[in-house]
Biopython code that builds the backbone (N, CA, C, O; Angstrom):
import numpy as np
from Bio.PDB.StructureBuilder import StructureBuilder

atoms = [
    (1, "UNK", "N", (10.450, 0.449, -39.192)),
    (1, "UNK", "CA", (11.498, 0.985, -38.340)),
    (1, "UNK", "C", (11.506, 0.216, -37.016)),
    (1, "UNK", "O", (10.438, -0.047, -36.463)),
    (2, "UNK", "N", (12.675, -0.150, -36.496)),
    (2, "UNK", "CA", (12.739, -0.886, -35.233)),
    (2, "UNK", "C", (11.989, -0.168, -34.112)),
    (2, "UNK", "O", (11.922, 1.060, -34.062)),
    (3, "UNK", "N", (11.442, -0.961, -33.238)),
    (3, "UNK", "CA", (10.544, -0.468, -32.190)),
    (3, "UNK", "C", (10.934, -1.113, -30.866)),
    (3, "UNK", "O", (11.123, -2.327, -30.791)),
    (4, "UNK", "N", (11.054, -0.297, -29.825)),
    (4, "UNK", "CA", (11.475, -0.800, -28.516)),
    (4, "UNK", "C", (10.412, -0.521, -27.455)),
    (4, "UNK", "O", (9.795, 0.543, -27.429)),
    (5, "UNK", "N", (10.221, -1.500, -26.590)),
    (5, "UNK", "CA", (9.325, -1.411, -25.432)),
    (5, "UNK", "C", (10.174, -1.574, -24.178)),
    (5, "UNK", "O", (10.918, -2.546, -24.050)),
    (6, "UNK", "N", (10.064, -0.626, -23.257)),
    (6, "UNK", "CA", (10.775, -0.689, -21.986)),
    (6, "UNK", "C", (9.742, -0.564, -20.879)),
    (6, "UNK", "O", (8.927, 0.359, -20.889)),
    (7, "UNK", "N", (9.771, -1.488, -19.926)),
    (7, "UNK", "CA", (8.850, -1.419, -18.793)),
    (7, "UNK", "C", (9.642, -1.684, -17.518)),
    (7, "UNK", "O", (10.540, -2.526, -17.490)),
    (8, "UNK", "N", (9.288, -0.941, -16.451)),
    (8, "UNK", "CA", (9.952, -1.103, -15.160)),
    (8, "UNK", "C", (8.890, -1.283, -14.084)),
    (8, "UNK", "O", (7.799, -0.716, -14.154)),
    (9, "UNK", "N", (9.240, -2.083, -13.092)),
    (9, "UNK", "CA", (8.326, -2.365, -11.993)),
    (9, "UNK", "C", (8.976, -2.045, -10.660)),
    (9, "UNK", "O", (10.180, -2.227, -10.476)),
    (10, "UNK", "N", (8.163, -1.570, -9.742)),
    (10, "UNK", "CA", (8.495, -1.564, -8.323)),
    (10, "UNK", "C", (7.551, -2.573, -7.698)),
    (10, "UNK", "O", (6.331, -2.421, -7.766)),
    (11, "UNK", "N", (8.123, -3.606, -7.088)),
    (11, "UNK", "CA", (7.309, -4.666, -6.507)),
    (11, "UNK", "C", (6.589, -4.185, -5.252)),
    (11, "UNK", "O", (7.058, -3.296, -4.542)),
    (12, "UNK", "N", (5.432, -4.802, -5.002)),
    (12, "UNK", "CA", (4.718, -4.559, -3.759)),
    (12, "UNK", "C", (5.492, -5.165, -2.601)),
    (12, "UNK", "O", (6.352, -6.023, -2.796)),
    (13, "UNK", "N", (5.181, -4.716, -1.406)),
    (13, "UNK", "CA", (5.889, -5.182, -0.208)),
    (13, "UNK", "C", (5.783, -6.685, -0.006)),
    (13, "UNK", "O", (6.673, -7.287, 0.596)),
    (14, "UNK", "N", (4.723, -7.298, -0.493)),
    (14, "UNK", "CA", (4.493, -8.729, -0.280)),
    (14, "UNK", "C", (5.262, -9.626, -1.247)),
    (14, "UNK", "O", (5.243, -10.847, -1.093)),
    (15, "UNK", "N", (5.936, -9.047, -2.235)),
    (15, "UNK", "CA", (6.627, -9.838, -3.261)),
    (15, "UNK", "C", (7.977, -10.308, -2.718)),
    (15, "UNK", "O", (8.801, -9.503, -2.284)),
    (16, "UNK", "N", (8.185, -11.618, -2.749)),
    (16, "UNK", "CA", (9.445, -12.194, -2.275)),
    (16, "UNK", "C", (10.287, -12.665, -3.462)),
    (16, "UNK", "O", (9.860, -12.579, -4.614)),
    (17, "UNK", "N", (11.490, -13.165, -3.164)),
    (17, "UNK", "CA", (12.411, -13.577, -4.220)),
    (17, "UNK", "C", (11.871, -14.753, -5.032)),
    (17, "UNK", "O", (12.170, -14.864, -6.221)),
    (18, "UNK", "N", (11.085, -15.627, -4.414)),
    (18, "UNK", "CA", (10.482, -16.732, -5.158)),
    (18, "UNK", "C", (9.531, -16.215, -6.234)),
    (18, "UNK", "O", (9.474, -16.761, -7.336)),
    (19, "UNK", "N", (8.789, -15.166, -5.911)),
    (19, "UNK", "CA", (7.875, -14.594, -6.901)),
    (19, "UNK", "C", (8.670, -13.940, -8.036)),
    (19, "UNK", "O", (8.333, -14.100, -9.209)),
    (20, "UNK", "N", (9.708, -13.216, -7.682)),
    (20, "UNK", "CA", (10.538, -12.579, -8.713)),
    (20, "UNK", "C", (11.146, -13.647, -9.622)),
    (20, "UNK", "O", (11.243, -13.444, -10.832)),
    (21, "UNK", "N", (11.548, -14.764, -9.062)),
    (21, "UNK", "CA", (12.099, -15.857, -9.871)),
    (21, "UNK", "C", (11.035, -16.425, -10.816)),
    (21, "UNK", "O", (11.342, -16.776, -11.956)),
    (22, "UNK", "N", (9.793, -16.515, -10.348)),
    (22, "UNK", "CA", (8.702, -16.979, -11.217)),
    (22, "UNK", "C", (8.475, -15.996, -12.362)),
    (22, "UNK", "O", (8.228, -16.412, -13.493)),
    (23, "UNK", "N", (8.554, -14.696, -12.079)),
    (23, "UNK", "CA", (8.442, -13.677, -13.130)),
    (23, "UNK", "C", (9.574, -13.852, -14.130)),
    (23, "UNK", "O", (9.349, -13.863, -15.340)),
    (24, "UNK", "N", (10.789, -13.989, -13.619)),
    (24, "UNK", "CA", (11.964, -14.149, -14.476)),
    (24, "UNK", "C", (11.808, -15.376, -15.383)),
    (24, "UNK", "O", (12.081, -15.309, -16.582)),
    (25, "UNK", "N", (11.376, -16.472, -14.813)),
    (25, "UNK", "CA", (11.178, -17.693, -15.607)),
    (25, "UNK", "C", (10.108, -17.498, -16.678)),
    (25, "UNK", "O", (10.292, -17.894, -17.829)),
    (26, "UNK", "N", (8.989, -16.887, -16.292)),
    (26, "UNK", "CA", (7.907, -16.657, -17.240)),
    (26, "UNK", "C", (8.313, -15.745, -18.378)),
    (26, "UNK", "O", (8.010, -16.014, -19.540)),
    (27, "UNK", "N", (9.004, -14.660, -18.041)),
    (27, "UNK", "CA", (9.450, -13.725, -19.072)),
    (27, "UNK", "C", (10.460, -14.382, -20.010)),
    (27, "UNK", "O", (10.445, -14.124, -21.214)),
    (28, "UNK", "N", (11.328, -15.221, -19.473)),
    (28, "UNK", "CA", (12.353, -15.867, -20.296)),
    (28, "UNK", "C", (11.754, -16.802, -21.344)),
    (28, "UNK", "O", (12.394, -17.078, -22.359)),
    (29, "UNK", "N", (10.562, -17.282, -21.117)),
    (29, "UNK", "CA", (9.899, -18.184, -22.062)),
    (29, "UNK", "C", (9.208, -17.451, -23.211)),
    (29, "UNK", "O", (8.949, -18.046, -24.257)),
    (30, "UNK", "N", (8.908, -16.169, -23.025)),
    (30, "UNK", "CA", (8.118, -15.445, -24.032)),
    (30, "UNK", "C", (8.756, -15.400, -25.420)),
    (30, "UNK", "O", (8.039, -15.588, -26.402)),
    (31, "UNK", "N", (10.071, -15.161, -25.558)),
    (31, "UNK", "CA", (10.634, -15.115, -26.918)),
    (31, "UNK", "C", (10.425, -16.410, -27.707)),
    (31, "UNK", "O", (10.319, -16.361, -28.933)),
    (32, "UNK", "N", (10.362, -17.542, -27.054)),
    (32, "UNK", "CA", (10.119, -18.798, -27.744)),
    (32, "UNK", "C", (8.658, -19.024, -28.091)),
    (32, "UNK", "O", (8.327, -19.949, -28.832)),
    (33, "UNK", "N", (7.780, -18.175, -27.552)),
    (33, "UNK", "CA", (6.345, -18.332, -27.763)),
    (33, "UNK", "C", (5.724, -17.219, -28.609)),
    (33, "UNK", "O", (4.611, -17.365, -29.113)),
    (34, "UNK", "N", (6.449, -16.106, -28.761)),
    (34, "UNK", "CA", (5.916, -14.965, -29.513)),
    (34, "UNK", "C", (6.926, -14.606, -30.600)),
    (34, "UNK", "O", (7.990, -14.056, -30.318)),
    (35, "UNK", "N", (6.580, -14.922, -31.834)),
    (35, "UNK", "CA", (7.513, -14.792, -32.954)),
    (35, "UNK", "C", (7.948, -13.361, -33.254)),
    (35, "UNK", "O", (9.003, -13.163, -33.857)),
    (36, "UNK", "N", (7.173, -12.366, -32.856)),
    (36, "UNK", "CA", (7.500, -10.988, -33.226)),
    (36, "UNK", "C", (8.622, -10.389, -32.382)),
    (36, "UNK", "O", (9.117, -9.309, -32.704)),
    (37, "UNK", "N", (9.033, -11.066, -31.311)),
    (37, "UNK", "CA", (10.112, -10.558, -30.450)),
    (37, "UNK", "C", (11.453, -10.767, -31.158)),
    (37, "UNK", "O", (11.772, -11.882, -31.570)),
    (38, "UNK", "N", (12.233, -9.698, -31.297)),
    (38, "UNK", "CA", (13.551, -9.771, -31.931)),
    (38, "UNK", "C", (14.665, -9.822, -30.888)),
    (38, "UNK", "O", (15.670, -10.502, -31.094)),
    (39, "UNK", "N", (14.499, -9.116, -29.778)),
    (39, "UNK", "CA", (15.455, -9.117, -28.682)),
    (39, "UNK", "C", (14.656, -8.933, -27.402)),
    (39, "UNK", "O", (13.676, -8.188, -27.377)),
    (40, "UNK", "N", (15.076, -9.618, -26.331)),
    (40, "UNK", "CA", (14.291, -9.574, -25.100)),
    (40, "UNK", "C", (15.232, -9.769, -23.924)),
    (40, "UNK", "O", (15.733, -10.871, -23.702)),
    (41, "UNK", "N", (15.472, -8.722, -23.183)),
    (41, "UNK", "CA", (16.334, -8.790, -22.006)),
    (41, "UNK", "C", (15.569, -8.235, -20.816)),
    (41, "UNK", "O", (14.770, -7.309, -20.951)),
    (42, "UNK", "N", (15.827, -8.813, -19.647)),
    (42, "UNK", "CA", (15.116, -8.382, -18.442)),
    (42, "UNK", "C", (15.912, -8.795, -17.220)),
    (42, "UNK", "O", (16.755, -9.689, -17.288)),
    (43, "UNK", "N", (15.641, -8.138, -16.105)),
    (43, "UNK", "CA", (16.325, -8.522, -14.888)),
    (43, "UNK", "C", (16.051, -7.583, -13.737)),
    (43, "UNK", "O", (15.473, -6.508, -13.898)),
    (44, "UNK", "N", (16.488, -8.024, -12.563)),
    (44, "UNK", "CA", (16.343, -7.255, -11.333)),
    (44, "UNK", "C", (17.445, -6.209, -11.226)),
    (44, "UNK", "O", (18.565, -6.423, -11.688)),
    (45, "UNK", "N", (17.120, -5.097, -10.621)),
    (45, "UNK", "CA", (18.108, -4.073, -10.325)),
    (45, "UNK", "C", (19.167, -4.667, -9.394)),
    (45, "UNK", "O", (18.835, -5.438, -8.493)),
    (46, "UNK", "N", (20.420, -4.321, -9.602)),
    (46, "UNK", "CA", (21.504, -4.880, -8.799)),
    (46, "UNK", "C", (21.778, -4.096, -7.519)),
    (46, "UNK", "O", (22.599, -4.508, -6.700)),
    (47, "UNK", "N", (21.096, -2.971, -7.348)),
    (47, "UNK", "CA", (21.158, -2.260, -6.080)),
    (47, "UNK", "C", (22.367, -1.372, -5.857)),
    (47, "UNK", "O", (22.723, -1.113, -4.708)),
    (48, "UNK", "N", (23.011, -0.896, -6.916)),
    (48, "UNK", "CA", (24.176, -0.035, -6.718)),
    (48, "UNK", "C", (23.838, 1.455, -6.677)),
    (48, "UNK", "O", (24.694, 2.272, -6.338)),
    (49, "UNK", "N", (22.604, 1.817, -7.017)),
    (49, "UNK", "CA", (22.179, 3.215, -6.964)),
    (49, "UNK", "C", (20.829, 3.309, -6.270)),
    (49, "UNK", "O", (19.930, 2.508, -6.527)),
    (50, "UNK", "N", (20.696, 4.292, -5.391)),
    (50, "UNK", "CA", (19.436, 4.492, -4.684)),
    (50, "UNK", "C", (18.346, 4.989, -5.621)),
    (50, "UNK", "O", (18.615, 5.694, -6.593)),
    (51, "UNK", "N", (17.110, 4.608, -5.312)),
    (51, "UNK", "CA", (15.955, 5.115, -6.038)),
    (51, "UNK", "C", (15.609, 4.382, -7.320)),
    (51, "UNK", "O", (14.648, 4.746, -7.997)),
    (52, "UNK", "N", (16.373, 3.358, -7.664)),
    (52, "UNK", "CA", (16.095, 2.623, -8.895)),
    (52, "UNK", "C", (14.824, 1.795, -8.767)),
    (52, "UNK", "O", (14.350, 1.513, -7.666)),
    (53, "UNK", "N", (14.294, 1.419, -9.900)),
    (53, "UNK", "CA", (13.165, 0.509, -9.964)),
    (53, "UNK", "C", (13.672, -0.903, -9.677)),
    (53, "UNK", "O", (14.877, -1.152, -9.731)),
    (54, "UNK", "N", (12.762, -1.826, -9.373)),
    (54, "UNK", "CA", (13.155, -3.173, -8.970)),
    (54, "UNK", "C", (13.445, -4.112, -10.135)),
    (54, "UNK", "O", (14.299, -4.991, -10.022)),
    (55, "UNK", "N", (12.746, -3.937, -11.252)),
    (55, "UNK", "CA", (12.851, -4.892, -12.350)),
    (55, "UNK", "C", (12.593, -4.162, -13.658)),
    (55, "UNK", "O", (11.767, -3.252, -13.713)),
    (56, "UNK", "N", (13.300, -4.561, -14.712)),
    (56, "UNK", "CA", (13.117, -3.932, -16.022)),
    (56, "UNK", "C", (13.066, -4.985, -17.123)),
    (56, "UNK", "O", (13.691, -6.042, -17.034)),
    (57, "UNK", "N", (12.295, -4.657, -18.172)),
    (57, "UNK", "CA", (12.202, -5.472, -19.380)),
    (57, "UNK", "C", (12.459, -4.548, -20.569)),
    (57, "UNK", "O", (11.885, -3.462, -20.650)),
    (58, "UNK", "N", (13.319, -4.977, -21.489)),
    (58, "UNK", "CA", (13.563, -4.247, -22.729)),
    (58, "UNK", "C", (13.322, -5.223, -23.869)),
    (58, "UNK", "O", (13.999, -6.246, -23.979)),
    (59, "UNK", "N", (12.359, -4.901, -24.711)),
    (59, "UNK", "CA", (11.970, -5.790, -25.807)),
    (59, "UNK", "C", (12.022, -5.033, -27.121)),
    (59, "UNK", "O", (11.525, -3.911, -27.219)),
    (60, "UNK", "N", (12.625, -5.647, -28.134)),
    (60, "UNK", "CA", (12.726, -5.042, -29.459)),
    (60, "UNK", "C", (11.904, -5.829, -30.467)),
    (60, "UNK", "O", (11.782, -7.052, -30.396)),
    (61, "UNK", "N", (11.342, -5.070, -31.417)),
    (61, "UNK", "CA", (10.480, -5.615, -32.465)),
    (61, "UNK", "C", (10.849, -4.955, -33.782)),
    (61, "UNK", "O", (11.489, -3.904, -33.802)),
    (62, "UNK", "N", (10.442, -5.578, -34.881)),
    (62, "UNK", "CA", (10.719, -4.993, -36.199)),
    (62, "UNK", "C", (9.955, -3.703, -36.422)),
    (62, "UNK", "O", (10.426, -2.808, -37.123)),
    (63, "UNK", "N", (8.768, -3.605, -35.821)),
    (63, "UNK", "CA", (7.898, -2.450, -36.068)),
    (63, "UNK", "C", (6.808, -2.403, -34.993)),
    (63, "UNK", "O", (6.752, -3.264, -34.115)),
    (64, "UNK", "N", (5.958, -1.402, -35.074)),
    (64, "UNK", "CA", (4.874, -1.223, -34.102)),
    (64, "UNK", "C", (3.962, -2.439, -34.081)),
    (64, "UNK", "O", (3.538, -2.871, -33.009)),
    (65, "UNK", "N", (3.653, -2.999, -35.240)),
    (65, "UNK", "CA", (2.759, -4.161, -35.287)),
    (65, "UNK", "C", (3.342, -5.348, -34.523)),
    (65, "UNK", "O", (2.603, -6.097, -33.884)),
    (66, "UNK", "N", (4.653, -5.521, -34.584)),
    (66, "UNK", "CA", (5.289, -6.589, -33.821)),
    (66, "UNK", "C", (5.074, -6.413, -32.329)),
    (66, "UNK", "O", (4.824, -7.381, -31.612)),
    (67, "UNK", "N", (5.171, -5.161, -31.860)),
    (67, "UNK", "CA", (4.894, -4.878, -30.449)),
    (67, "UNK", "C", (3.443, -5.175, -30.103)),
    (67, "UNK", "O", (3.162, -5.781, -29.069)),
    (68, "UNK", "N", (2.528, -4.756, -30.955)),
    (68, "UNK", "CA", (1.098, -4.987, -30.686)),
    (68, "UNK", "C", (0.807, -6.486, -30.617)),
    (68, "UNK", "O", (0.020, -6.932, -29.782)),
    (69, "UNK", "N", (1.443, -7.257, -31.495)),
    (69, "UNK", "CA", (1.285, -8.712, -31.442)),
    (69, "UNK", "C", (1.726, -9.235, -30.081)),
    (69, "UNK", "O", (1.029, -10.050, -29.476)),
    (70, "UNK", "N", (2.865, -8.780, -29.599)),
    (70, "UNK", "CA", (3.376, -9.167, -28.273)),
    (70, "UNK", "C", (2.441, -8.689, -27.167)),
    (70, "UNK", "O", (2.052, -9.461, -26.292)),
    (71, "UNK", "N", (2.091, -7.420, -27.219)),
    (71, "UNK", "CA", (1.249, -6.817, -26.180)),
    (71, "UNK", "C", (-0.053, -7.579, -25.985)),
    (71, "UNK", "O", (-0.507, -7.772, -24.857)),
    (72, "UNK", "N", (-0.648, -8.009, -27.086)),
    (72, "UNK", "CA", (-1.964, -8.644, -27.050)),
    (72, "UNK", "C", (-1.914, -10.171, -27.079)),
    (72, "UNK", "O", (-2.962, -10.817, -27.105)),
    (73, "UNK", "N", (-0.726, -10.753, -27.074)),
    (73, "UNK", "CA", (-0.591, -12.204, -27.161)),
    (73, "UNK", "C", (-1.143, -12.861, -25.889)),
    (73, "UNK", "O", (-0.841, -12.405, -24.786)),
    (74, "UNK", "N", (-1.939, -13.911, -26.024)),
    (74, "UNK", "CA", (-2.546, -14.557, -24.850)),
    (74, "UNK", "C", (-1.536, -15.016, -23.794)),
    (74, "UNK", "O", (-1.822, -14.934, -22.599)),
    (75, "UNK", "N", (-0.376, -15.492, -24.207)),
    (75, "UNK", "CA", (0.635, -15.949, -23.246)),
    (75, "UNK", "C", (1.173, -14.775, -22.434)),
    (75, "UNK", "O", (1.363, -14.893, -21.223)),
    (76, "UNK", "N", (1.418, -13.652, -23.091)),
    (76, "UNK", "CA", (1.877, -12.448, -22.409)),
    (76, "UNK", "C", (0.809, -11.930, -21.459)),
    (76, "UNK", "O", (1.106, -11.569, -20.321)),
    (77, "UNK", "N", (-0.428, -11.893, -21.925)),
    (77, "UNK", "CA", (-1.526, -11.406, -21.079)),
    (77, "UNK", "C", (-1.731, -12.293, -19.856)),
    (77, "UNK", "O", (-2.034, -11.788, -18.775)),
    (78, "UNK", "N", (-1.572, -13.593, -20.007)),
    (78, "UNK", "CA", (-1.710, -14.512, -18.879)),
    (78, "UNK", "C", (-0.592, -14.284, -17.859)),
    (78, "UNK", "O", (-0.838, -14.290, -16.653)),
    (79, "UNK", "N", (0.626, -14.084, -18.340)),
    (79, "UNK", "CA", (1.736, -13.796, -17.438)),
    (79, "UNK", "C", (1.460, -12.525, -16.637)),
    (79, "UNK", "O", (1.683, -12.491, -15.427)),
    (80, "UNK", "N", (0.981, -11.495, -17.302)),
    (80, "UNK", "CA", (0.649, -10.244, -16.610)),
    (80, "UNK", "C", (-0.412, -10.498, -15.541)),
    (80, "UNK", "O", (-0.283, -10.041, -14.405)),
    (81, "UNK", "N", (-1.443, -11.217, -15.907)),
    (81, "UNK", "CA", (-2.546, -11.479, -14.972)),
    (81, "UNK", "C", (-2.090, -12.289, -13.763)),
    (81, "UNK", "O", (-2.496, -12.002, -12.636)),
    (82, "UNK", "N", (-1.254, -13.291, -13.986)),
    (82, "UNK", "CA", (-0.858, -14.195, -12.909)),
    (82, "UNK", "C", (0.314, -13.688, -12.073)),
    (82, "UNK", "O", (0.374, -13.959, -10.874)),
    (83, "UNK", "N", (1.250, -12.952, -12.688)),
    (83, "UNK", "CA", (2.496, -12.631, -11.989)),
    (83, "UNK", "C", (2.791, -11.147, -11.804)),
    (83, "UNK", "O", (3.623, -10.788, -10.970)),
    (84, "UNK", "N", (2.134, -10.286, -12.558)),
    (84, "UNK", "CA", (2.448, -8.858, -12.486)),
    (84, "UNK", "C", (1.326, -8.072, -11.802)),
    (84, "UNK", "O", (1.551, -7.414, -10.786)),
    (85, "UNK", "N", (0.138, -8.146, -12.356)),
    (85, "UNK", "CA", (-0.983, -7.388, -11.806)),
    (85, "UNK", "C", (-1.220, -7.793, -10.354)),
    (85, "UNK", "O", (-1.311, -8.980, -10.042)),
    (86, "UNK", "N", (-1.318, -6.808, -9.477)),
    (86, "UNK", "CA", (-1.520, -7.064, -8.064)),
    (86, "UNK", "C", (-0.230, -7.302, -7.298)),
    (86, "UNK", "O", (-0.247, -7.440, -6.075)),
    (87, "UNK", "N", (0.888, -7.351, -8.010)),
    (87, "UNK", "CA", (2.177, -7.581, -7.363)),
    (87, "UNK", "C", (3.109, -6.384, -7.485)),
    (87, "UNK", "O", (4.222, -6.411, -6.959)),
    (88, "UNK", "N", (2.670, -5.341, -8.167)),
    (88, "UNK", "CA", (3.507, -4.160, -8.347)),
    (88, "UNK", "C", (2.936, -2.978, -7.572)),
    (88, "UNK", "O", (1.722, -2.795, -7.479)),
    (89, "UNK", "N", (3.844, -2.186, -7.023)),
    (89, "UNK", "CA", (3.448, -0.926, -6.400)),
    (89, "UNK", "C", (3.381, 0.172, -7.461)),
    (89, "UNK", "O", (2.554, 1.080, -7.381)),
    (90, "UNK", "N", (4.267, 0.071, -8.457)),
    (90, "UNK", "CA", (4.307, 1.042, -9.551)),
    (90, "UNK", "C", (4.791, 0.355, -10.817)),
    (90, "UNK", "O", (5.508, -0.646, -10.779)),
    (91, "UNK", "N", (4.375, 0.926, -11.936)),
    (91, "UNK", "CA", (4.807, 0.467, -13.256)),
    (91, "UNK", "C", (5.055, 1.691, -14.119)),
    (91, "UNK", "O", (4.270, 2.640, -14.108)),
    (92, "UNK", "N", (6.140, 1.664, -14.858)),
    (92, "UNK", "CA", (6.426, 2.728, -15.828)),
    (92, "UNK", "C", (6.796, 2.055, -17.144)),
    (92, "UNK", "O", (7.460, 1.019, -17.152)),
    (93, "UNK", "N", (6.367, 2.642, -18.244)),
    (93, "UNK", "CA", (6.683, 2.056, -19.552)),
    (93, "UNK", "C", (6.841, 3.150, -20.585)),
    (93, "UNK", "O", (6.296, 4.246, -20.454)),
    (94, "UNK", "N", (7.602, 2.823, -21.616)),
    (94, "UNK", "CA", (7.746, 3.703, -22.773)),
    (94, "UNK", "C", (7.972, 2.805, -23.987)),
    (94, "UNK", "O", (8.608, 1.755, -23.892)),
    (95, "UNK", "N", (7.440, 3.235, -25.121)),
    (95, "UNK", "CA", (7.710, 2.587, -26.386)),
    (95, "UNK", "C", (8.227, 3.664, -27.332)),
    (95, "UNK", "O", (7.723, 4.787, -27.353)),
    (96, "UNK", "N", (9.252, 3.299, -28.121)),
    (96, "UNK", "CA", (9.782, 4.283, -29.069)),
    (96, "UNK", "C", (10.423, 3.581, -30.254)),
    (96, "UNK", "O", (10.867, 2.435, -30.172)),
    (97, "UNK", "N", (10.453, 4.323, -31.371)),
    (97, "UNK", "CA", (11.124, 3.829, -32.561)),
    (97, "UNK", "C", (12.563, 4.309, -32.524)),
    (97, "UNK", "O", (12.853, 5.382, -31.993)),
    (98, "UNK", "N", (13.464, 3.517, -33.087)),
    (98, "UNK", "CA", (14.869, 3.912, -33.079)),
    (98, "UNK", "C", (15.511, 3.521, -34.413)),
    (98, "UNK", "O", (14.966, 2.724, -35.175)),
    (99, "UNK", "N", (16.667, 4.096, -34.667)),
    (99, "UNK", "CA", (17.342, 3.859, -35.932)),
    (99, "UNK", "C", (16.843, 4.834, -36.965)),
    (99, "UNK", "O", (15.926, 5.614, -36.709)),
    (100, "UNK", "N", (17.426, 4.791, -38.090)),
    (100, "UNK", "CA", (17.014, 5.713, -39.165)),
    (100, "UNK", "C", (17.377, 7.145, -38.818)),
    (100, "UNK", "O", (18.392, 7.395, -38.167)),
    (101, "UNK", "N", (16.546, 8.086, -39.253)),
    (101, "UNK", "CA", (16.849, 9.520, -39.032)),
    (101, "UNK", "C", (16.083, 10.040, -37.864)),
    (101, "UNK", "O", (16.203, 11.217, -37.522)),
]
sb = StructureBuilder()
sb.init_structure("model")
sb.init_model(0)
sb.init_chain("A")
sb.init_seg("    ")
for serial, (resi, resn, name, xyz) in enumerate(atoms, 1):
    if name == "N":
        sb.init_residue(resn, " ", resi, " ")
    sb.init_atom(name, np.array(xyz, "f"), 0.0, 1.0, " ", f" {name:<3s}", serial, name[0])
structure = sb.get_structure()
Protein backbone atom coordinates (compact mmCIF):
# COMPACT_ATOMS: atom_id res chain seq x y z
CA UNK A 1 0.00 0.00 0.00
CA UNK A 2 1.38 3.48 -0.84
CA UNK A 3 3.15 5.18 2.03
CA UNK A 4 3.70 8.89 2.63
CA UNK A 5 6.23 10.73 4.81
CA UNK A 6 5.61 14.39 5.67
CA UNK A 7 8.11 16.44 7.67
CA UNK A 8 8.07 20.14 8.56
CA UNK A 9 10.77 22.34 10.01
CA UNK A 10 10.95 25.62 11.84
CA UNK A 11 14.44 26.97 11.27
CA UNK A 12 16.61 28.25 14.08
CA UNK A 13 17.21 31.99 14.28
CA UNK A 14 20.71 31.60 12.83
CA UNK A 15 19.52 29.98 9.57
CA UNK A 16 19.78 32.31 6.58
CA UNK A 17 18.53 32.01 2.99
CA UNK A 18 21.86 30.57 1.82
CA UNK A 19 21.45 27.68 4.24
CA UNK A 20 17.86 27.09 3.13
CA UNK A 21 19.08 27.02 -0.47
CA UNK A 22 21.69 24.40 0.48
CA UNK A 23 18.92 22.31 2.07
CA UNK A 24 16.78 22.72 -1.04
CA UNK A 25 19.65 21.65 -3.29
CA UNK A 26 20.50 18.65 -1.12
CA UNK A 27 16.91 17.47 -0.90
CA UNK A 28 16.44 17.85 -4.66
CA UNK A 29 19.26 15.37 -5.27
CA UNK A 30 17.83 12.59 -3.07
CA UNK A 31 15.35 11.11 -5.60
CA UNK A 32 18.23 10.45 -8.00
CA UNK A 33 20.20 8.71 -5.25
CA UNK A 34 17.52 6.69 -3.44
CA UNK A 35 15.58 4.32 -5.69
CA UNK A 36 12.67 3.76 -3.29
CA UNK A 37 11.40 7.36 -3.63
CA UNK A 38 8.34 7.51 -5.92
CA UNK A 39 7.45 11.20 -5.48
CA UNK A 40 9.37 13.91 -3.64
CA UNK A 41 8.26 17.52 -3.26
CA UNK A 42 9.56 20.12 -0.83
CA UNK A 43 9.77 23.83 -0.34
CA UNK A 44 9.66 26.91 1.85
CA UNK A 45 6.43 28.33 3.18
CA UNK A 46 5.30 31.27 1.03
CA UNK A 47 4.20 33.33 4.02
CA UNK A 48 0.52 33.92 3.28
CA UNK A 49 -0.75 32.55 6.61
CA UNK A 50 0.53 33.25 10.11
CA UNK A 51 1.88 30.44 12.25
CA UNK A 52 2.98 28.16 9.43
CA UNK A 53 6.12 26.07 9.53
CA UNK A 54 9.13 27.26 7.51
CA UNK A 55 9.79 24.25 5.27
CA UNK A 56 8.03 21.02 4.32
CA UNK A 57 8.95 17.74 2.61
CA UNK A 58 6.39 15.26 1.24
CA UNK A 59 7.79 11.94 0.08
CA UNK A 60 5.89 8.96 -1.33
CA UNK A 61 6.99 5.32 -1.41
CA UNK A 62 5.48 2.05 -2.59
CA UNK A 63 5.34 0.70 0.96
CA UNK A 64 6.75 1.00 4.48
CA UNK A 65 9.98 -0.75 3.47
CA UNK A 66 10.59 1.88 0.80
CA UNK A 67 10.36 4.57 3.48
CA UNK A 68 12.72 2.67 5.78
CA UNK A 69 15.22 2.39 2.92
CA UNK A 70 15.03 6.18 2.49
CA UNK A 71 15.08 6.91 6.22
CA UNK A 72 18.22 4.85 6.77
CA UNK A 73 20.02 5.65 3.50
CA UNK A 74 23.54 7.04 4.12
CA UNK A 75 23.01 10.00 1.76
CA UNK A 76 19.82 11.01 3.57
CA UNK A 77 21.45 10.59 6.97
CA UNK A 78 24.42 12.73 5.90
CA UNK A 79 22.11 15.49 4.69
CA UNK A 80 20.31 15.45 8.04
CA UNK A 81 23.60 15.59 9.94
CA UNK A 82 25.09 18.40 7.86
CA UNK A 83 22.07 20.59 7.06
CA UNK A 84 19.15 19.82 9.37
CA UNK A 85 20.32 18.77 12.83
CA UNK A 86 21.31 21.84 14.83
CA UNK A 87 19.58 24.16 12.36
CA UNK A 88 15.96 23.59 13.36
CA UNK A 89 14.04 25.04 16.27
CA UNK A 90 11.28 22.45 15.79
CA UNK A 91 10.51 19.42 13.66
CA UNK A 92 7.20 17.66 13.10
CA UNK A 93 6.66 14.51 11.06
CA UNK A 94 4.00 11.98 10.21
CA UNK A 95 3.99 8.83 8.11
CA UNK A 96 0.80 7.23 6.85
CA UNK A 97 -0.52 4.75 4.33
CA UNK A 98 -3.02 5.95 1.76
CA UNK A 99 -5.18 4.52 -0.98
CA UNK A 100 -7.14 1.34 -0.80
CA UNK A 101 -9.87 1.07 1.86
